[in-house]
Each structure stands twice: as structure tokens, then as C-alpha cells.
VOBALUM-857365 format. One record per atom (N, C-alpha, C, CB): residue number from 0; atom name; x, y, z. Coordinates in Angstrom, 3 decimals. Glycine has a CB too. Layout:
# residues N
[NUM; 'CA'; [X; Y; Z]]
...
//
This chain:
# residues 108
[0; 'N'; [-31.219; -13.697; -5.514]]
[0; 'CA'; [-30.465; -12.832; -4.722]]
[0; 'C'; [-28.844; -13.483; -4.226]]
[0; 'CB'; [-31.465; -12.519; -3.435]]
[1; 'N'; [-29.082; -14.758; -4.468]]
[1; 'CA'; [-27.616; -15.580; -4.292]]
[1; 'C'; [-26.655; -14.908; -5.285]]
[1; 'CB'; [-27.709; -17.357; -4.689]]
[2; 'N'; [-26.929; -14.574; -6.568]]
[2; 'CA'; [-26.297; -14.015; -7.433]]
[2; 'C'; [-25.853; -12.845; -6.945]]
[2; 'CB'; [-26.927; -13.927; -8.475]]
[3; 'N'; [-26.542; -11.952; -6.329]]
[3; 'CA'; [-26.042; -10.746; -5.922]]
[3; 'C'; [-24.985; -10.488; -4.894]]
[3; 'CB'; [-26.992; -10.150; -5.579]]
[4; 'N'; [-25.175; -11.722; -3.877]]
[4; 'CA'; [-23.909; -12.044; -3.059]]
[4; 'C'; [-22.694; -12.555; -4.125]]
[4; 'CB'; [-24.291; -13.316; -1.868]]
[5; 'N'; [-22.780; -13.381; -4.751]]
[5; 'CA'; [-21.145; -14.145; -5.241]]
[5; 'C'; [-21.153; -12.970; -6.020]]
[5; 'CB'; [-20.896; -15.959; -6.215]]
[6; 'N'; [-21.571; -11.988; -6.703]]
[6; 'CA'; [-21.021; -10.982; -7.425]]
[6; 'C'; [-20.486; -10.203; -6.362]]
[6; 'CB'; [-21.948; -10.264; -8.346]]
[7; 'N'; [-20.839; -9.753; -5.188]]
[7; 'CA'; [-19.877; -9.172; -4.370]]
[7; 'C'; [-18.886; -9.738; -3.768]]
[7; 'CB'; [-20.340; -8.672; -3.577]]
[8; 'N'; [-18.694; -10.904; -3.465]]
[8; 'CA'; [-17.736; -11.554; -3.027]]
[8; 'C'; [-16.756; -11.608; -4.213]]
[8; 'CB'; [-18.185; -12.806; -2.478]]
[9; 'N'; [-16.969; -12.021; -5.725]]
[9; 'CA'; [-16.353; -12.023; -6.265]]
[9; 'C'; [-15.506; -10.605; -6.597]]
[9; 'CB'; [-16.909; -12.643; -6.903]]
[10; 'N'; [-16.425; -9.671; -6.233]]
[10; 'CA'; [-15.769; -8.005; -6.576]]
[10; 'C'; [-14.820; -7.877; -5.269]]
[10; 'CB'; [-17.204; -6.439; -6.605]]
[11; 'N'; [-14.799; -8.642; -3.958]]
[11; 'CA'; [-14.111; -8.006; -3.147]]
[11; 'C'; [-12.780; -8.877; -3.163]]
[11; 'CB'; [-14.846; -7.811; -1.834]]
[12; 'N'; [-13.137; -10.092; -3.799]]
[12; 'CA'; [-11.890; -10.516; -3.495]]
[12; 'C'; [-11.053; -10.416; -4.992]]
[12; 'CB'; [-11.987; -12.046; -2.793]]
[13; 'N'; [-11.533; -9.904; -6.148]]
[13; 'CA'; [-10.868; -9.374; -7.194]]
[13; 'C'; [-10.152; -7.949; -6.770]]
[13; 'CB'; [-11.876; -9.242; -8.349]]
[14; 'N'; [-10.607; -7.301; -5.900]]
[14; 'CA'; [-10.107; -6.038; -5.343]]
[14; 'C'; [-8.888; -6.273; -4.546]]
[14; 'CB'; [-11.145; -5.356; -4.492]]
[15; 'N'; [-9.102; -7.498; -3.521]]
[15; 'CA'; [-7.867; -7.857; -2.996]]
[15; 'C'; [-6.916; -8.026; -4.019]]
[15; 'CB'; [-7.944; -8.997; -2.223]]
[16; 'N'; [-6.895; -8.920; -4.966]]
[16; 'CA'; [-5.616; -9.532; -5.548]]
[16; 'C'; [-4.997; -7.862; -6.492]]
[16; 'CB'; [-6.127; -11.277; -6.834]]
[17; 'N'; [-6.064; -7.036; -6.604]]
[17; 'CA'; [-5.444; -6.083; -7.153]]
[17; 'C'; [-4.536; -5.380; -6.411]]
[17; 'CB'; [-6.220; -5.363; -7.615]]
[18; 'N'; [-5.291; -4.989; -5.044]]
[18; 'CA'; [-4.377; -4.261; -3.990]]
[18; 'C'; [-3.106; -5.172; -4.024]]
[18; 'CB'; [-5.090; -4.154; -2.348]]
[19; 'N'; [-2.875; -6.533; -3.591]]
[19; 'CA'; [-1.941; -7.203; -3.524]]
[19; 'C'; [-0.786; -7.039; -4.759]]
[19; 'CB'; [-2.511; -8.388; -3.358]]
[20; 'N'; [-1.456; -6.995; -5.978]]
[20; 'CA'; [-0.468; -6.739; -7.111]]
[20; 'C'; [0.122; -5.247; -6.941]]
[20; 'CB'; [-1.236; -6.914; -8.616]]
[21; 'N'; [-0.545; -4.764; -6.691]]
[21; 'CA'; [-0.079; -3.155; -6.833]]
[21; 'C'; [1.381; -2.826; -5.567]]
[21; 'CB'; [-1.818; -1.953; -6.317]]
[22; 'N'; [0.819; -3.393; -4.777]]
[22; 'CA'; [1.865; -3.512; -3.422]]
[22; 'C'; [3.507; -4.234; -4.006]]
[22; 'CB'; [0.960; -4.843; -2.011]]
[23; 'N'; [3.054; -5.429; -4.727]]
[23; 'CA'; [3.720; -6.014; -5.246]]
[23; 'C'; [4.665; -5.079; -6.397]]
[23; 'CB'; [2.912; -7.012; -5.604]]
[24; 'N'; [3.997; -4.620; -7.151]]
[24; 'CA'; [4.479; -4.254; -8.348]]
[24; 'C'; [5.459; -2.840; -8.118]]
[24; 'CB'; [3.187; -4.063; -9.339]]
[25; 'N'; [5.127; -2.002; -6.994]]
[25; 'CA'; [5.505; -0.713; -6.377]]
[25; 'C'; [6.867; -1.206; -5.608]]
[25; 'CB'; [4.228; -0.036; -5.310]]
[26; 'N'; [6.695; -2.504; -4.669]]
[26; 'CA'; [7.505; -2.584; -3.863]]
[26; 'C'; [9.086; -2.625; -4.305]]
[26; 'CB'; [7.071; -3.558; -3.220]]
[27; 'N'; [9.580; -2.541; -5.658]]
[27; 'CA'; [11.083; -2.452; -5.897]]
[27; 'C'; [11.502; -1.158; -5.524]]
[27; 'CB'; [11.511; -2.717; -7.347]]
[28; 'N'; [10.771; -0.217; -6.269]]
[28; 'CA'; [10.916; 1.279; -6.244]]
[28; 'C'; [10.384; 1.976; -5.254]]
[28; 'CB'; [10.432; 1.844; -7.287]]
[29; 'N'; [9.705; 1.277; -3.894]]
[29; 'CA'; [9.607; 1.903; -2.713]]
[29; 'C'; [10.936; 1.441; -2.192]]
[29; 'CB'; [8.325; 1.564; -1.865]]
[30; 'N'; [11.341; 0.534; -2.310]]
[30; 'CA'; [12.662; -0.526; -1.461]]
[30; 'C'; [13.848; 0.661; -2.131]]
[30; 'CB'; [12.943; -2.873; -2.262]]
[31; 'N'; [13.804; 0.758; -3.324]]
[31; 'CA'; [14.796; 1.780; -3.880]]
[31; 'C'; [15.235; 3.203; -3.135]]
[31; 'CB'; [14.217; 2.164; -5.160]]
[32; 'N'; [13.898; 3.787; -3.145]]
[32; 'CA'; [13.760; 5.208; -2.687]]
[32; 'C'; [14.456; 5.130; -1.217]]
[32; 'CB'; [12.066; 5.753; -2.652]]
[33; 'N'; [13.668; 4.002; -0.317]]
[33; 'CA'; [14.342; 3.796; 1.251]]
[33; 'C'; [15.613; 3.695; 0.938]]
[33; 'CB'; [13.908; 2.449; 2.198]]
[34; 'N'; [16.433; 2.604; 0.186]]
[34; 'CA'; [17.747; 2.256; 0.339]]
[34; 'C'; [18.602; 3.804; 0.022]]
[34; 'CB'; [18.104; 0.903; -0.761]]
[35; 'N'; [18.163; 4.305; -1.103]]
[35; 'CA'; [18.755; 5.812; -1.842]]
[35; 'C'; [18.992; 6.508; -0.463]]
[35; 'CB'; [17.451; 6.870; -3.039]]
[36; 'N'; [17.973; 7.058; 0.516]]
[36; 'CA'; [17.702; 7.601; 1.344]]
[36; 'C'; [18.564; 7.308; 3.004]]
[36; 'CB'; [16.416; 7.389; 1.143]]
[37; 'N'; [18.430; 5.616; 3.200]]
[37; 'CA'; [19.267; 5.452; 4.044]]
[37; 'C'; [20.826; 5.201; 3.928]]
[37; 'CB'; [18.766; 4.671; 4.559]]
[38; 'N'; [21.303; 5.039; 2.664]]
[38; 'CA'; [22.503; 5.124; 1.939]]
[38; 'C'; [23.466; 6.684; 2.232]]
[38; 'CB'; [21.990; 4.941; 0.326]]
[39; 'N'; [22.455; 7.478; 2.287]]
[39; 'CA'; [22.991; 8.873; 2.430]]
[39; 'C'; [22.621; 9.173; 3.741]]
[39; 'CB'; [22.454; 9.945; 1.407]]
[40; 'N'; [21.708; 8.872; 4.656]]
[40; 'CA'; [21.238; 9.275; 5.871]]
[40; 'C'; [22.921; 8.186; 6.583]]
[40; 'CB'; [19.122; 8.707; 6.273]]
[41; 'N'; [22.832; 6.990; 6.453]]
[41; 'CA'; [23.834; 6.603; 7.199]]
[41; 'C'; [25.366; 6.434; 6.961]]
[41; 'CB'; [23.449; 5.671; 7.505]]
[42; 'N'; [25.289; 7.149; 5.867]]
[42; 'CA'; [26.656; 7.853; 4.993]]
[42; 'C'; [27.315; 6.224; 5.005]]
[42; 'CB'; [27.902; 9.479; 6.058]]
[43; 'N'; [26.644; 5.264; 3.936]]
[43; 'CA'; [27.059; 3.745; 3.931]]
[43; 'C'; [26.535; 3.336; 2.218]]
[43; 'CB'; [26.064; 2.688; 5.417]]
[44; 'N'; [27.321; 3.465; 2.146]]
[44; 'CA'; [27.141; 3.139; 0.125]]
[44; 'C'; [26.509; 1.213; 0.328]]
[44; 'CB'; [29.687; 3.231; -1.215]]
[45; 'N'; [27.354; 0.642; 1.431]]
[45; 'CA'; [27.411; -0.680; 1.094]]
[45; 'C'; [25.631; -1.081; 1.891]]
[45; 'CB'; [29.098; -1.536; 1.855]]
[46; 'N'; [25.025; -0.559; 2.325]]
[46; 'CA'; [23.467; -0.629; 3.142]]
[46; 'C'; [22.712; -1.423; 2.729]]
[46; 'CB'; [22.596; 0.494; 3.139]]
[47; 'N'; [22.142; -2.092; 3.093]]
[47; 'CA'; [20.813; -3.190; 2.560]]
[47; 'C'; [19.589; -2.510; 2.905]]
[47; 'CB'; [20.729; -4.828; 3.381]]
[48; 'N'; [18.435; -3.073; 2.101]]
[48; 'CA'; [17.067; -2.575; 2.646]]
[48; 'C'; [16.249; -3.718; 2.781]]
[48; 'CB'; [16.331; -1.522; 1.734]]
[49; 'N'; [15.346; -4.069; 3.560]]
[49; 'CA'; [14.267; -5.100; 4.346]]
[49; 'C'; [12.915; -4.225; 4.097]]
[49; 'CB'; [14.636; -5.383; 6.288]]
[50; 'N'; [11.896; -4.947; 3.333]]
[50; 'CA'; [10.516; -4.299; 3.569]]
[50; 'C'; [9.987; -5.184; 4.847]]
[50; 'CB'; [9.413; -4.408; 2.101]]
[51; 'N'; [9.624; -4.277; 5.808]]
[51; 'CA'; [9.185; -4.595; 7.078]]
[51; 'C'; [7.721; -5.062; 6.858]]
[51; 'CB'; [9.340; -3.382; 8.070]]
[52; 'N'; [7.137; -4.110; 6.261]]
[52; 'CA'; [5.674; -4.358; 6.129]]
[52; 'C'; [5.036; -3.482; 5.090]]
[52; 'CB'; [4.970; -4.137; 7.456]]
[53; 'N'; [3.639; -3.890; 4.513]]
[53; 'CA'; [3.245; -3.037; 3.483]]
[53; 'C'; [1.697; -2.964; 3.847]]
[53; 'CB'; [3.633; -3.604; 1.949]]
[54; 'N'; [0.981; -1.643; 3.008]]
[54; 'CA'; [-0.376; -1.609; 3.438]]
[54; 'C'; [-0.857; -0.790; 1.978]]
[54; 'CB'; [-0.652; -0.758; 5.108]]
[55; 'N'; [-2.056; -1.203; 1.837]]
[55; 'CA'; [-2.837; -0.394; 0.766]]
[55; 'C'; [-3.823; 0.624; 1.432]]
[55; 'CB'; [-3.697; -1.402; -0.204]]
[56; 'N'; [-3.683; 2.050; 1.128]]
[56; 'CA'; [-4.523; 3.161; 2.295]]
[56; 'C'; [-5.352; 3.554; 0.788]]
[56; 'CB'; [-3.310; 4.880; 3.428]]
[57; 'N'; [-6.602; 3.361; 1.094]]
[57; 'CA'; [-7.775; 4.050; 0.012]]
[57; 'C'; [-8.128; 5.259; 0.405]]
[57; 'CB'; [-9.171; 3.296; -0.131]]
[58; 'N'; [-8.654; 5.893; -0.206]]
[58; 'CA'; [-8.865; 7.662; 0.034]]
[58; 'C'; [-10.013; 7.434; 1.485]]
[58; 'CB'; [-9.890; 8.771; -1.827]]
[59; 'N'; [-9.964; 8.324; 1.872]]
[59; 'CA'; [-10.511; 8.572; 3.281]]
[59; 'C'; [-12.417; 8.750; 3.159]]
[59; 'CB'; [-9.627; 10.220; 3.927]]
[60; 'N'; [-12.418; 9.208; 1.953]]
[60; 'CA'; [-13.453; 9.722; 1.316]]
[60; 'C'; [-13.872; 9.280; 0.520]]
[60; 'CB'; [-13.412; 10.576; 0.993]]
[61; 'N'; [-15.201; 8.091; 0.372]]
[61; 'CA'; [-15.654; 7.025; -0.510]]
[61; 'C'; [-16.785; 7.523; -0.582]]
[61; 'CB'; [-15.601; 5.588; -0.139]]
[62; 'N'; [-17.771; 7.076; -1.719]]
[62; 'CA'; [-18.972; 6.924; -2.037]]
[62; 'C'; [-19.081; 6.335; -3.094]]
[62; 'CB'; [-19.578; 7.876; -2.049]]
[63; 'N'; [-20.650; 6.061; -3.641]]
[63; 'CA'; [-20.975; 5.183; -5.001]]
[63; 'C'; [-20.547; 6.210; -5.994]]
[63; 'CB'; [-22.713; 4.655; -5.262]]
[64; 'N'; [-20.581; 7.386; -5.776]]
[64; 'CA'; [-20.353; 8.208; -7.134]]
[64; 'C'; [-19.052; 8.853; -7.196]]
[64; 'CB'; [-21.408; 9.347; -7.335]]
[65; 'N'; [-18.520; 8.826; -6.068]]
[65; 'CA'; [-17.155; 9.346; -6.330]]
[65; 'C'; [-15.826; 9.137; -5.024]]
[65; 'CB'; [-17.463; 10.995; -6.616]]
[66; 'N'; [-15.262; 8.959; -5.550]]
[66; 'CA'; [-13.628; 9.143; -4.555]]
[66; 'C'; [-12.793; 10.120; -4.447]]
[66; 'CB'; [-12.596; 8.337; -4.888]]
[67; 'N'; [-12.866; 10.592; -3.256]]
[67; 'CA'; [-11.953; 11.787; -3.257]]
[67; 'C'; [-10.719; 11.449; -2.610]]
[67; 'CB'; [-12.552; 12.993; -2.569]]
[68; 'N'; [-9.427; 11.955; -3.259]]
[68; 'CA'; [-8.094; 11.015; -2.978]]
[68; 'C'; [-7.301; 10.264; -3.841]]
[68; 'CB'; [-8.360; 10.087; -2.202]]
[69; 'N'; [-6.754; 9.481; -3.477]]
[69; 'CA'; [-5.763; 8.889; -3.860]]
[69; 'C'; [-5.370; 7.665; -3.172]]
[69; 'CB'; [-4.902; 9.699; -3.879]]
[70; 'N'; [-5.620; 6.489; -4.301]]
[70; 'CA'; [-4.974; 4.914; -3.268]]
[70; 'C'; [-3.322; 5.187; -3.104]]
[70; 'CB'; [-5.186; 2.939; -4.388]]
[71; 'N'; [-3.025; 4.970; -1.808]]
[71; 'CA'; [-2.024; 5.343; -1.777]]
[71; 'C'; [-0.898; 3.865; -1.245]]
[71; 'CB'; [-2.207; 6.645; -0.940]]
[72; 'N'; [0.163; 3.542; -1.642]]
[72; 'CA'; [0.765; 2.357; -1.022]]
[72; 'C'; [1.971; 2.551; -0.400]]
[72; 'CB'; [0.954; 1.362; -1.906]]
[73; 'N'; [1.695; 2.066; 1.086]]
[73; 'CA'; [2.554; 2.489; 2.079]]
[73; 'C'; [3.442; 1.153; 2.544]]
[73; 'CB'; [1.674; 3.171; 3.281]]
[74; 'N'; [4.811; 1.367; 2.796]]
[74; 'CA'; [5.662; 0.184; 2.924]]
[74; 'C'; [6.570; 0.817; 4.151]]
[74; 'CB'; [6.548; -0.290; 1.394]]
[75; 'N'; [6.684; -0.005; 5.086]]
[75; 'CA'; [7.921; 0.120; 6.179]]
[75; 'C'; [8.901; -0.510; 5.854]]
[75; 'CB'; [7.717; -0.327; 7.500]]
[76; 'N'; [10.302; 0.242; 5.906]]
[76; 'CA'; [11.356; -0.226; 5.253]]
[76; 'C'; [12.687; 0.139; 5.908]]
[76; 'CB'; [11.275; 0.221; 3.941]]
[77; 'N'; [12.939; -0.806; 6.735]]
[77; 'CA'; [14.551; -1.199; 7.557]]
[77; 'C'; [15.730; -1.350; 6.671]]
[77; 'CB'; [14.553; -2.738; 8.376]]
[78; 'N'; [16.707; -0.086; 6.660]]
[78; 'CA'; [18.096; 0.043; 6.064]]
[78; 'C'; [18.897; -0.175; 7.051]]
[78; 'CB'; [18.455; 1.311; 5.428]]
[79; 'N'; [19.953; -0.782; 6.793]]
[79; 'CA'; [20.827; -1.234; 7.721]]
[79; 'C'; [22.332; -1.639; 7.156]]
[79; 'CB'; [20.140; -2.374; 8.364]]
[80; 'N'; [23.485; -0.998; 7.668]]
[80; 'CA'; [24.619; -0.523; 7.105]]
[80; 'C'; [25.815; -0.232; 8.136]]
[80; 'CB'; [24.235; 0.663; 6.367]]
[81; 'N'; [26.928; -0.495; 7.713]]
[81; 'CA'; [28.115; 0.181; 8.759]]
[81; 'C'; [27.770; 0.270; 9.776]]
[81; 'CB'; [28.630; 1.432; 8.606]]
[82; 'N'; [27.312; -0.817; 10.470]]
[82; 'CA'; [27.017; -0.761; 12.052]]
[82; 'C'; [25.589; 0.314; 12.402]]
[82; 'CB'; [28.602; -0.055; 12.899]]
[83; 'N'; [24.988; 0.569; 11.394]]
[83; 'CA'; [23.542; 1.221; 12.231]]
[83; 'C'; [22.441; 0.912; 11.149]]
[83; 'CB'; [23.576; 3.207; 12.612]]
[84; 'N'; [21.169; 1.729; 11.860]]
[84; 'CA'; [19.612; 0.992; 11.761]]
[84; 'C'; [18.894; 2.260; 11.192]]
[84; 'CB'; [18.798; 0.362; 13.473]]
[85; 'N'; [18.021; 2.202; 10.331]]
[85; 'CA'; [17.363; 3.268; 10.090]]
[85; 'C'; [16.022; 2.599; 9.703]]
[85; 'CB'; [18.049; 4.196; 9.073]]
[86; 'N'; [14.400; 3.184; 10.191]]
[86; 'CA'; [13.455; 2.387; 9.422]]
[86; 'C'; [12.658; 3.742; 8.723]]
[86; 'CB'; [12.416; 1.230; 10.481]]
[87; 'N'; [12.058; 3.600; 7.653]]
[87; 'CA'; [11.931; 4.175; 6.814]]
[87; 'C'; [10.303; 4.151; 6.294]]
[87; 'CB'; [12.924; 3.758; 6.072]]
[88; 'N'; [9.445; 5.284; 6.451]]
[88; 'CA'; [8.064; 4.962; 5.965]]
[88; 'C'; [8.377; 5.588; 4.487]]
[88; 'CB'; [6.656; 5.718; 6.933]]
[89; 'N'; [7.551; 4.466; 3.439]]
[89; 'CA'; [7.559; 4.861; 1.941]]
[89; 'C'; [5.969; 4.998; 1.555]]
[89; 'CB'; [8.392; 3.621; 0.932]]
[90; 'N'; [5.949; 6.159; 1.008]]
[90; 'CA'; [4.544; 6.274; 0.527]]
[90; 'C'; [4.831; 6.286; -1.284]]
[90; 'CB'; [3.710; 7.896; 1.261]]
[91; 'N'; [3.755; 5.590; -1.869]]
[91; 'CA'; [3.791; 5.789; -3.089]]
[91; 'C'; [2.431; 5.997; -3.668]]
[91; 'CB'; [4.466; 4.812; -3.631]]
[92; 'N'; [1.971; 6.492; -5.071]]
[92; 'CA'; [0.826; 7.053; -5.313]]
[92; 'C'; [0.629; 5.897; -6.071]]
[92; 'CB'; [0.694; 8.475; -5.876]]
[93; 'N'; [-0.478; 5.044; -6.145]]
[93; 'CA'; [-1.206; 4.028; -6.714]]
[93; 'C'; [-1.113; 4.694; -8.495]]
[93; 'CB'; [-2.944; 3.877; -5.846]]
[94; 'N'; [0.026; 3.733; -9.326]]
[94; 'CA'; [0.287; 4.320; -10.767]]
[94; 'C'; [1.063; 4.902; -10.979]]
[94; 'CB'; [-0.400; 4.958; -11.293]]
[95; 'N'; [1.825; 5.608; -10.206]]
[95; 'CA'; [2.680; 6.766; -10.275]]
[95; 'C'; [4.293; 5.896; -10.021]]
[95; 'CB'; [2.158; 8.084; -8.930]]
[96; 'N'; [5.387; 6.237; -10.608]]
[96; 'CA'; [6.402; 5.689; -10.375]]
[96; 'C'; [7.162; 6.554; -9.296]]
[96; 'CB'; [7.030; 5.446; -11.580]]
[97; 'N'; [6.706; 7.835; -8.548]]
[97; 'CA'; [7.122; 8.477; -7.602]]
[97; 'C'; [6.837; 8.032; -6.212]]
[97; 'CB'; [6.748; 9.576; -7.815]]
[98; 'N'; [7.591; 7.788; -5.001]]
[98; 'CA'; [7.706; 7.917; -3.960]]
[98; 'C'; [8.132; 8.649; -2.925]]
[98; 'CB'; [7.907; 7.405; -3.944]]
[99; 'N'; [7.929; 8.544; -1.779]]
[99; 'CA'; [8.188; 9.540; -0.616]]
[99; 'C'; [8.847; 8.682; 0.257]]
[99; 'CB'; [6.890; 10.256; 0.084]]
[100; 'N'; [10.365; 8.781; 0.746]]
[100; 'CA'; [10.400; 8.128; 2.448]]
[100; 'C'; [10.755; 9.080; 3.068]]
[100; 'CB'; [11.407; 6.903; 2.925]]
[101; 'N'; [9.969; 8.881; 3.877]]
[101; 'CA'; [10.148; 9.772; 5.668]]
[101; 'C'; [10.604; 9.049; 6.650]]
[101; 'CB'; [8.738; 10.295; 6.467]]
[102; 'N'; [11.091; 9.174; 7.497]]
[102; 'CA'; [11.278; 8.740; 8.813]]
[102; 'C'; [10.249; 8.393; 9.625]]
[102; 'CB'; [11.880; 9.558; 9.420]]
[103; 'N'; [10.957; 7.269; 9.996]]
[103; 'CA'; [9.694; 6.588; 11.205]]
[103; 'C'; [9.350; 7.252; 12.200]]
[103; 'CB'; [10.025; 5.352; 11.979]]
[104; 'N'; [10.615; 7.873; 12.734]]
[104; 'CA'; [10.685; 8.201; 14.224]]
[104; 'C'; [10.841; 9.575; 14.634]]
[104; 'CB'; [11.756; 7.525; 14.823]]
[105; 'N'; [10.019; 10.277; 13.501]]
[105; 'CA'; [10.352; 11.609; 14.000]]
[105; 'C'; [11.278; 12.604; 13.413]]
[105; 'CB'; [10.786; 11.444; 15.127]]
[106; 'N'; [12.104; 11.945; 12.387]]
[106; 'CA'; [13.322; 12.738; 11.985]]
[106; 'C'; [14.519; 12.287; 12.603]]
[106; 'CB'; [13.187; 14.151; 12.295]]
[107; 'N'; [14.525; 11.535; 13.809]]
[107; 'CA'; [15.554; 10.876; 14.145]]
[107; 'C'; [16.477; 10.343; 13.598]]
[107; 'CB'; [15.326; 10.281; 14.596]]
//
């Protein structure tokens, strides 16, 4: 019985490392997407970006035999320059090099 618990603990710990690695691996792409959008929105080519938070989001429906949906990597990124600041939520699909940057405040 102890071996079953040990295997379960190792599985959880290894998945955490994998999630952290996925977030770290996609962070430069997400930052670049937010920075490009921010530089355009702010009309400020010298703007800089800072990652404020990140989260690994699993599909809403999961089971022993199926997962419906994809894992997503979500970043909240602040872009600042030319006396202005904007915050973007960037969503990336795990295993993909494409990301989408959305305004975090309803398009304002």
C-alpha cells in the first residue's frame, strides 16, 4: 500500500516540475507577444515588459480515459513605456509557439 502512495506522490511532483518547465519555456514567447502588442497600443517602440504572474490551466473535463481540451499557459504581463502602462493576459497552448494577448481590462 505504501508503494501506491509513493508512486502517487512522485507522479504529482513530476507533473509540477513539468508544469513549471512548460511555463518557463513559453514565457519568452508570451512576453514577446505582449511587448509587441503593447508597443503598438502605446505607440511606444521603447516599451518594456514584465511578467506579473503565470498559471498552468488544465482542461475543464478530465478523466481516467480522456482529456477534453488542451493545456493552456496563462501569463499576466505589464507593458510600460512613454509614460503609459497596460496589462495584458497572454494565453499560449502548451506545445505550440503561438500565443494570444488580450487586454486585461475589457479593451480599455
